[in-house]
VODREN-438453 format. One record per residue: x, y, z of N, C-alpha, C in turn. Coordinates in steps of 0.001 Angstrom, whole numbers, padded with zeros to 6 digits, always signed. Each point is the difference from the previous one (the first is absolute). Layout:
XYZXYZXYZ/...
//
This chain:
+010552-002749-008033-001259+000691+000073-000194+001068-001080/+001150+000623-000293-000020+001003-001094-000377-000620-001349/+000467-001250-000238-000249-000656-001260-001394-000712-000025/-000441-000321+001140-001234-000865+000069-000926+000668+001031/-000945+000866-000472-000920+000633+000885-000771-000907+000904/-000299-001259-000502-000802-000947+000737+000710-000399+001302/+001279+000147+000098+000765-000347+001230+000178+001186+000963/-000689+001115-000292+000045+001168+000888-000945-000329+001227/+000537-000721+000936-000790-000406+001158+000627+000659+001243/-000877+000656+000762+000469+000748+001171-000998-000252+001155/+000459+000403+001197-000863-000082+001159-001018+001166+000088/-001153-000251+000454-001024+001022+000144+000174+000811+001280/+000554-000747+001006+000106+000555+001358-001335+000416+000470/-000957-000903-000116-001396+000281+000275-000239+000390+001522/+000685-000665+000903-000090+000316+001366+000496+001409+000348/+001138+000329-000505+000603+001307+000295-000956+001112-000632/-000372-000224-001217-000924+000978-000641-001242+000176+000757/-000569-001043+000480-001234+000090+000813+000211+000662+001285/+001151-000293+000641+000301+000691+001292+000210+001491-000250/+000719+000345-001050+000244+001414-000241-001373+000760-000253/-000907-000599-000722-001349+000660-000198-000700+000091+001365/+000100-000970+000830-000708+000086+001263+000614+001076+000939/+001307+000121-000038+000663+001037+000741-000343+001363-000532/+000004+000192-001278-000374+001268-000562-001478+000370+000354/-000889-001039-000054-001401+000205+000290-000167+000413+001435/+000733-000628+000945-000085+000401+001388+000457+001357+000208/+001174+000451-000693+000522+001347+000112-001063+001004-000483/-000655-000338-001092-001020+000946-000519-001140+000120+000904/-000403-001100+000666-001109+000100+000929+000370+000969+001184/+001218-000078+000472+000389+000890+001100-000006+001428-000480/+000587+000277-001188+000043+001289-000636-001351+000596-000155/-000932-000820-000496-001351+000437-000155-000654+000418+001316/+000205-000850+000970-000588+000312+001394+000600+001294+000493/+001293+000233-000139+000692+001217+000465-000555+001218-000701/-000200-000196-001364-000406+001163-000825-001449+000421+000371/-000863-001002+000222-001374+000292+000362-000042+000767+001305/+000851-000374+000948+000022+000575+001340+000549+001457-000143/+001032+000144-000778+000582+001337-000217-000997+000927-000647/-000656-000538-001060-000978+000896-000680-001163+000417+000917/-000444-000991+000811-001083+000348+000925+000428+001122+001021/+001241-000173+000463+000540+000930+000982+000119+001404-000553/+000462+000057-001262+000105+001245-000724-001401+000670-000172/-000964-000875-000344-001329+000557-000230-000609+000601+001236/+000365-000648+001175-000586+000440+001256+000909+001050+000681/+001097+000356-000656+000915+000960+000612-000539+001374+000077/+000621+000811+000965-000409+001423+000183+000632+000829-001157/+000942-000560-000702+000688+000718-001078-000840+000035-001235/-000322+001132-000592-000710+000113-001219+000780-000599-001169/+001353+000183+000087+000835-000622-001051-000155-001446-000073/+000031-000681+001109-000103-001510+000008-001448-000395-000418/-000988+000758+000378-001391-000328-000307-000234+000027-001531/+000836+000886-000637-000190+000187-001459+000618-001138-000805/+000801-000852+000597+000657-001088-000707-001002-000922-000669/-001146-000239+000661-001003-000923-000542-000668+000485-001297/+000166+001363-000257-000697+000579-001154+000967+000625-000983/+001320+000161+000425+000930+000700-000820+001370-000840+000019/+000174-000711-001052+001251-000797-000086+001204+000901-000121/-000139+001120-000725+001115+000865-000202+000530+000489+001305/-000894+000377+000945+000460+000590+001301+000673-001141+000795/-000536-001206-000175+000704-001193+000725+001425-000242-000590/+000155+000185-001295+001270-000186-000634+000949+001128+000491/-000524+001229+000062+000777+001181+000339+000421-000089+001502/-000607-000900+000746+000323-000164+001392+001472-000326+000272/+000642-000553-001059+001494-000373+000126+000763+001278+000151/-000550+001155-000421+000794+001309+000065-000278+000668+001399/-000830-000582+000812-000274+000603+001232+001237-000217+000983/+000181+000998+000850+001139-000122+000953-000199-001114+000999/-001231-000117+000475-000336-001148+000966-000292-001295-000742/+000703-001049+000431-000217-001276-000757-001306-000632+000285/-000726+000468+001035-001310-000574+000333-001011+000185-001208/+000170+001102-000780-000950+000269-001064+000142-001019-001161/+001129-000507-000122+000319-000882-001164-000128-001545+000352/-000460-000303+001106-000081-001406+000427-000904-000794-000984/-001136+000523-000285-000916-000739-000853+000514-000175-001415/+000616+001075-000565+000495-000165-001361+001224-000953-000084/+000857+000033+001037+001125-000950-000013-000489-001414+000097/-001094-000180+000766-000533-001389+000102-000604-000459-001358/-000608+001018-000745-000545-000343-001316+001151-000425-000948/+001129+000767+000082+001131-000323-000880+000547-001412+000427/-000023-000342+001214+000476-001270+000423-000861-001104-000511/-001343+000224+000058-000927-001009-000491+000120-000118-001517/+000176+001122-000679+000169-000105-001464+001146-000821-000423/+001165+000204+000698+001186-000785-000357-000175-001496+000282/-000639-000279+001118-000245-001372+000383-001008-000701-000945/-001000+000795-000412-001026-000487-000908+000610-000456-001325/+000935+000853-000515+000691-000240-001286+000766-001344+000110/+000657-000107+001082+000893-001246+000218-000960-001263+000067/-001079+000172+000764-000965-001088+000155-000652-000395-001386/-000446+001016-000733-000702-000307-001268+000976-000684-001005/+001259+000471-000001+000991-000620-000902+000187-001398+000389/+000113-000328+001326+000296-001330+000415-001238-000900-000252/-001189+000569+000092-001198-000746-000269-000111-000367-001470/+000271+000954-000893-000052-000274-001419+001040-001024-000449/+001226+000167+000574+001068-000914-000242-000369-001520+000380/-000614-000079+001174-000458-001282+000480-001087-000572-000958/-000884+000812-000470-001024-000484-000952+000627-000520-001274/+001030+000731-000449+000698-000448-001188+000744-001346+000234/+000614-000115+001177+000687-001190+000316-000917-001282-000017/-001230+000269+000520-000949-001084+000156-000500-000452-001444/+000220+000820-000911-000416-000364-001423+000905-001014-000646/+001324-000062+000467+000959-000888-000620-000415-001462+000435/+000226-000918-000995-000293-001375+000243+001102-000759+000635/-000259-001145+000385+001084-000911+000562+000804-000540-001114/+001339-000197+000321+000859-000628-001047-000203-001425-000167/+000380-000555-001188-000110-001428-000199+001051-000810+000895/-000411-001041+000502+000893-000839+000854+001285-000386-000747/-000143-000263-001264+001141-000370-000792+001058+001160-000076/-000501+001236-000197+000936+001109-000012+000728+000271+001327/-000755-000222+001121+000592+000145+001335+001013-001123+000201/-000261-001167-000442+000936-001182+000187+001317+000336-000770/-000145+000530-001211+001205+000314-000795+000841+001023+000702/-000534+001065+000508+000718+001047+000672+000626-000554+001276/-000694-000836+000783+000594-000562+001168+001169-000935-000285/-000148-000723-001100+001136-000865-000414+001203+000812-000406/-000254+001069-000742+001144+000864-000396+000714+000642+001224/-000873+000496+000992+000593+000553+001227+000835-001088+000699/-000536-001172+000103+000759-001096+000720+001346-000249-000706/+000042-000018-001292+001222-000218-000759+000993+001084+000225/-000518+001313+000023+000881+001057+000222+000621-000047+001371/-000823-000362+001025+000588-000088+001377+001036-001145+000071/-000233-001061-000668+000937-001136-000008+001305+000493-000758/-000182+000575-001120+001227+000336-000825+000800+001117+000683/-000636+000947+000689+000687+001013+000630+000357-000283+001446/-000527-001115+000480+000257-000435+001408-000361+001075+000990/-001025+000767-000343-000529+001030+000895-001521+000027+000041/-000557-000108+001138-001479+000023+000087-000532+001451-000249/-001160+000049-000510-000653+001322-000214-000336+000636+001370/+000258+001300+000075-000414+000792+001156-000599+001265-000453/-001287+000230+000388-000864-000809+000897-000543-001242-000748/-000740-000809+000721-000591-001232-000554-000670+000265-001398/+000069-000977-000842-000607+000158-001340-001459+000249+000115/-000534+001054-000618-001391+000385+000150-000982-000994-000758/+000529-000869-000865-000878-000910-000745-000422-001202+000778/+000391-000054+001255-000508-001104+000837-001424+000323+000469/-000366+001271-000035-001363+000397+000493-001014-000073-001156/-000420-001190-000326-000841-000251-001166-001287+000722+000099/-000539+000101+001128-001330+000706+000134+000091+001468-000131/+001166+000531+000019+000206+001495+000030+000620+000498-001356/+000017-000893-001005+000672+000361-001266-000983+000451-001028/+000464+000912-000839-000829+000509-001128+000820-000066-001251/-000677-000167-001158+000628+000061-001271-000363+001331-000693/+001000+000774-000411-000333+001249-000636-000746-000190-001332/+000256-001169-000616-000629-000250-001286-000215-001469-000139/-001150-000413-000324-000275-001450-000127+000581-000502-001339/+000680-001127+000145+000608-000580-001197-001111-000522-001021/-001184-000234+000462-001043-000555-000745-001096+000978-000268/+000320+001264+000089-001022+001048-000181-000583-000024-001458/-001278-000207-000066-000606-000021-001365-000003-001320-000668/+000532-000993+000672+000110-001400-000560-001274-000653+000207/-000353-001032-000887-001214-000738+000144+000199-001086+001120/-001087-000652+000347+000043-000965+001051+000882-001213-000273/+000027-000437-001275+000810-001124-000347+001523+000378+000105/+000321+001189-000432+001425+000399+000172+000364+000149+001473/-000880+000524+000765+000294+000091+001427+000167-001374+000649/-000789-000941-000406+000071-001371+000525+001280-000596-000400/+000487+000190-001208+001252-000617-000443+001212+000622+000798/-000027+001289+000182+001064+000727+000672+000038-000407+001474/-001171-000005+000647-000059-000208+001414+000008-001454+000481/-000455-000928-000927-000037-001420+000437+000885-000834-000797/-000046+000026-001336+000794-000948-000823+001476+000297+000141/+000348+001199-000220+001498+000360+000041+000632-000319+001316/-000693+000357+001158+000597-000345+001306+000153-001553+000149/-001020-000708-000496+000096-001445+000084+001108-000510-000855/+000188+000487-001160+001083-000387-000854+001387+000358+000601/+000068+001146+000639+001301+000409+000657+000258-000877+001188/-001043-000342+000771+000205-000818+001166+000502-001450-000327/-000464-000481-001142+000397-001321-000345+001252-000149-000899/+000253+000984-000851+001108-000116-000888+000966+001256-000010/-000436+001067+000655+000787+001193-000083+000915+000149+001245/-000075-000876+001004+000806+000095+001194+001178-000901-000063/+000917+000143+000978+001188-000809+000071-000272-001531+000192/+000790-000744-000514+000001-001479+000196+000812-000194+001279/-000653-000511+001025+000669-000115+001264+001186-001089-000050/-000092-000875-001002+000974-001014-000130+001359+000601-000418/-000023+001198-000616+001173+000535-000496+000616+001043+001045/-000551+000030+001148+000470+000979+001049+001025-000669+000881/+001101+000653+000212+001030-000355+000952-000321+000554+001364/-000476-000799+000943-000519+000485+001258+001037+000708+000791/+001208-000409+000019+001017+000663+000887+000434+001332-000544/+000154+000155-001235+000495+001318-000570-001186+000831-000523/-001193-000659-000032-001173+000740-000578+000262+000425-001453/+000698-000747-000752+000321+000297-001340-000845-000898-000906/-000540+000551-001154-000756-000805-000936+000826-000431-001227/-000119-001180-000391+000654-000463-001175-000820+000355-001215/+000706+000486-001040-000736+000448-001234+000566-000692-001218/-000873-000420-000861+000293-000664-001217-000657+000619-001169/+000724+000460-001012-000589+000609-001143-001037-000872-000701/+000126-001231+000074-000892-000887-000673-001456+000033+000580/+000007+000462+001342-001325-000007+000636-000891+001181-000498/+000536+000891-000759-000798+001161-000507-000853-000430-001127/+000281-001122-000664-000840-000443-001146-001404-000285+000446/-000150-000676+001099-001291-000414+000470-000951+001219+000249/+000473+001012+000727-000868+001231+000228-000280+000686-001325/+000941+000085-000962-000290+000638-001239-001095-000727-000850/+000090-001359+000056-000964-000785-000723-001383+000198+000684/+000050-000010+001275-001283+000160+000731-000594+001370-000266/+000771+001038-000089-000495+001390-000328-000597+000001-001379/+000686-000614-000961-000503-000068-001382-001366-000695-000111/-000122-001174+000606-001197-000764+000006-001166+000789+000739/+000408+000515+001091-000975+000737+000808-000557+001155-000709/+000861+000779-000735-000371+001152-000718-000924-000402-001220/+000313-001126-000636-000906-000430-001122-001400-000321+000555/-000107-000687+001135-001252-000293+000564-000724+001344+000386/+000785+000910+000554-000596+001274+000420-000571+000773-001179/+000727+000047-001059-000517+000746-001170-001224-000649-000639/-000005-001345+000021-001218-000723-000580-001190+000288+000894/+000134-000018+001264-001022+000240+000965-000556+001438-000136/+000955+000960-000121-000370+001390-000167-000809+000225-001281/+000467-000643-001075-000667+000139-001291-001396-000613-000042/-000183-001081+000822-001312-000570+000057-001014+000656+001004/+000534+000496+001054-000822+000485+001080-000169+001490+000037/+000852+000744-000588+000018+001485+000060-000127+000594-001349/-000894+000946-000115-000123+000746-001301+000951+001166+000072/+001141-000180-000765+001028+001046+000016+000704-000050-001349/+000678+001116-000281+000781-000018-001259+001237-000774+000157/+000530-000445-001096+001231-000821+000010+001153+000743+000741/+000081+001223-000299+001074+000831+000593-000173-000039+001565/-001205+000082+000489-000205+000019+001400+000399-001397+000621/-000395-001071-000713+000328-001319+000510+001548-000154-000004/+000644+000457-001064+001467-000076-000086+000684+000781+001132/-000520+001168+000237+000545+000826+001219-000193-000724+001285/-001227-000581+000195-000232-000712+001268+000899-001257+000117/+000118-000649-001096+000887-001228+000046+001429+000331+000328/+000472+001168-000612+001363+000432+000286+000218+000348+001496/-001011+000717+000539+000081+000378+001385-000072-001253+000816/-000770-000978-000367-000147-001269+000724+001352-000704+000021/+000638-000052-001172+001316-000647-000094+001017+000695+000888/-000071+001369+000001+000987+000744+000764-000198-000302+001523/-001222-000152+000404-000265-000318+001453+000590-001355+000298/-000231-000997-000921+000574-001338+000328+001521+000026-000004/+000623+000743-000850+001460+000123+000081+000468+000591+001273/-000774+001053+000449+000329+000680+001274-000135-000972+001189/-001051-000815-000071-000219-000989+001043+001211-000988+000086/+000337-000526-001099+001130-000927-000064+001293+000623+000401/+000192+001245-000507+001271+000698+000328+000100+000188+001504/-001064+000482+000597-000002+000225+001444+000209-001322+000787/-000519-001065-000601+000209-001260+000644+001417-000531+000007/+000788+000493-001043+001359-000467-000166+001055+001021+000336/-000449+001198+000510+000961+001041+000276+000993-000391+001154/-000449-000818+000870+000845-000323+001087+001050-001174-000306/-000044-000397-001278+000887-001118-000380+001439+000420+000000/
//
């Protein structure tokens, strides 16, 4: 994740955040009701000191210095409401920020899940607690991998590359030993993916040059990134070998 910001995928915890806001909102409702009642009682009180609270905030603040705690009830309730309001407003703004994050690409989620599965198998220890990436509806991506990209590039990354990976970037089941779960590997098999990457990139560059108005250096940079993604796909497909 540190090397690839596009893989920074985390849970939103939408349910917990919504519950937290509802709890804070209910607490504030109770505090407001109590404060209104206290303010009215002070206004109707026989004490001139309490009656002055509605018109003199300084005297209400100074009530904390009174010997009798009954004079400072309203101000202490104001301080309680102020603290709770700050917590509520911060949670509300944080929730608004979380809702602005987009959903991660399915391909990125699959790559992370495959990596987690391999780590569990290699270490022979399950993750505790359960892997958070199983909650697809609750995931957010801190940064979109395709931010600022045109529609054609998005289509290539989201449709063409996953299709390519599904058909040629995954394990060949014929080479799997079912009892030991070990994959047979042959160095000669790497030639086919490399040739495919070369041909695929040539086609990609030609299509980019014909369909997109861009400088050569931009096309070169895009093609380089495209090749890097293909290598990553193939590498992830063969990591368990």
